[in-house]
N, C-alpha and C positions, 0 to 999 in steps of 0.2 A: 625415649624423641631427645635424650639427653647428650646422644651423639651429633644431632642434628643443629645445623646452624640455621638459623631463621630470623628473617628481617622481614619487619613491619613496617611496609611502607600505606600514609595514608594523608589524605588531604581533611580539613574541615573548615567550614566557613565559619560555625557558630560556634564551637566548641566541642560540640556532642560527639562526634567522630573520634575528635581526640580522646574524651576520657575514654569510651570503649578500647579506642588502641594501645590508650596505658593501661587498661585493666588486661587487657590482652596480654602486654610483653612484661606484665607483672605476672601474669600466669606464666607465662610460657620462658621466662628469665629468658628475653632475648634481645637482638637491637633493633631499635625503630628508629625510624625516618618520616619525617614531615614534609610532605610536596609544598613547594614553597612558589604561591601567583607570584610572579612580579609586575601584577594590576590589582588596584584593591578592589574589594566588594562588600567594603561596607555601606550603608546606607540605601536608601531606595532603587540608586541609580547603579549601585552595584551589586546587589540583588535583581535587578530587573536584568542587567549583562548576562547574572548566573541563568538564569530561565532563559534567553533567548537564547546561549550558545548550548545549551542541554537541549532544547527545542532542534537545534538548526546541525547539532551534533560535532560541534567546533571545539577543535583541542586549544585550552590557555596558553598561552606564553607561561614558562616554569622555568626555576632558575634548575641549572643542573645537579642532578642527586650526588651528594657524597658520597653515599654507600653504593658499591658495582652489584647490582644483583647475580652478576653469575658467579660472584663467590660464599653464596650461600646455597642451601640443598631447598629451601621452601621459602618462598617470598607471601606473605599475608596480604592482600591491599585494602585499604580502606577507603568508601566513598559515602560522602550524602547524597540521597536518590533528588536527582531536579526533576523536576517534571516527567517521573515514571524514567531516566537518566541516569547513566554514571555522570558526576560531574565532569567537567571540562579539564579541569586541571588531573582528573586521574585519567580520563581521555588521553592529552596528553603525556600523562608518562609513561602508560601502556603502550601506546605509538612507538615515543622512543626508545622502550625498552625490548619489547618483543622478542628480539632476539637475546636477549642475555637473562630469560625468567627462568630458573628452574620451574619445580614444580607450584605451582600457586593453590591459594586458597583465597574466596574474599567474602568480607564482611560489608554490612553496611547501612546507615543512618538514615529514617526517614520518618515522614509526615504519615504517614497508615497504609501506602499503597504504592507499587512499583516493584519492589525489590526482585522479583523475579526476571522482568524487562531488562533492570540494572545488568544482574548477574551474567542475564544470557549476552550484553552487550559486554562486557567484560571479559569473557569468554571469548566473543571473537576478536576481541582486540588483543589481548592476549596468545592468542593462537593454541591454547590449550585447555582442557576440561581442569576445571578447579578440583581438589583435594576434597573442601567441605567448603557448606558458605553459610552466612548467618546476619541473618536481616533483624534489624531492631527498629520500635520504633522510638521518638525522640522522647517521649513519655515514658517508654518503659527501660530508656537510658537516664533522663533527670531522675526517676522514682530510685534506681540503683537494685531495683530487686530480680538482675539480669544474670546473677551469678551461676544458675542452675542450667541455665542455656548456655551461657558462655565455658562451661565446663565440659557439656557435651561437644560443643564445637571444637573448644582444646583435644579432648578424645578424639573427634573425627579427623584430624589432623595425622594421626600417628601413620608412618607411611605403610605401602600394602606391604601383606606380609608377601615374603618369597616363596615362588613356586619351587625352589631346591630343596630337597628334603635335609632334615635335622640327622644330625647323627643316631637320635633315638627312634625317630621314625623309618631309618633307613635299614633296621634290621629285621 
C-alpha cells in the first residue's frame, strides 16, 4: 500500500476514537483529519444532544473538511457508536462527501455493542461497501492491547488483487 494515498477521517467526542485514528495513521503513515463539530458536545447537555441526534439519525453541523477525499485512493472513516448508530458528525461528513469518496474502510469505538448496525449505516451513507471494518470497545482502546486487531485491519485494507494476469502467470 506504499503507493496508495490514504486519508483517515474521524470524529471523537471523548478522545477514544481519536486515539485509534492516531494509531492507524502511524501504522499506515498516512494523512488524517478530525471532523470538527460546530457545536459543543461537552457535559451532560452535549451528551444528551449526541444521543438524541443519533436516535433521530440527524446530521450535525460540521466545519468544511480541509482535505479533499477525491484526492485519495482510500478513505478510512472512524466514528464512536451512539445508540447503536453512527455519530451525527460522521453522518454529516458522509452525506456531504458521498460523491467524492473513493474506496472506503470503517472503524468504530463503542461501549459494548452496535458496531454492525453503525457499519451498515455508514455503508448506506457512503453508497459503497467498505474494504474492511474494525470495531473496538472503549475498554480495548483504553487498555491499549488492540494492536493485533489493528494489524489485521491494516492487512485487510490491501487493494483487491487485479484480475489481469501477470507476466509470470500468462505463460
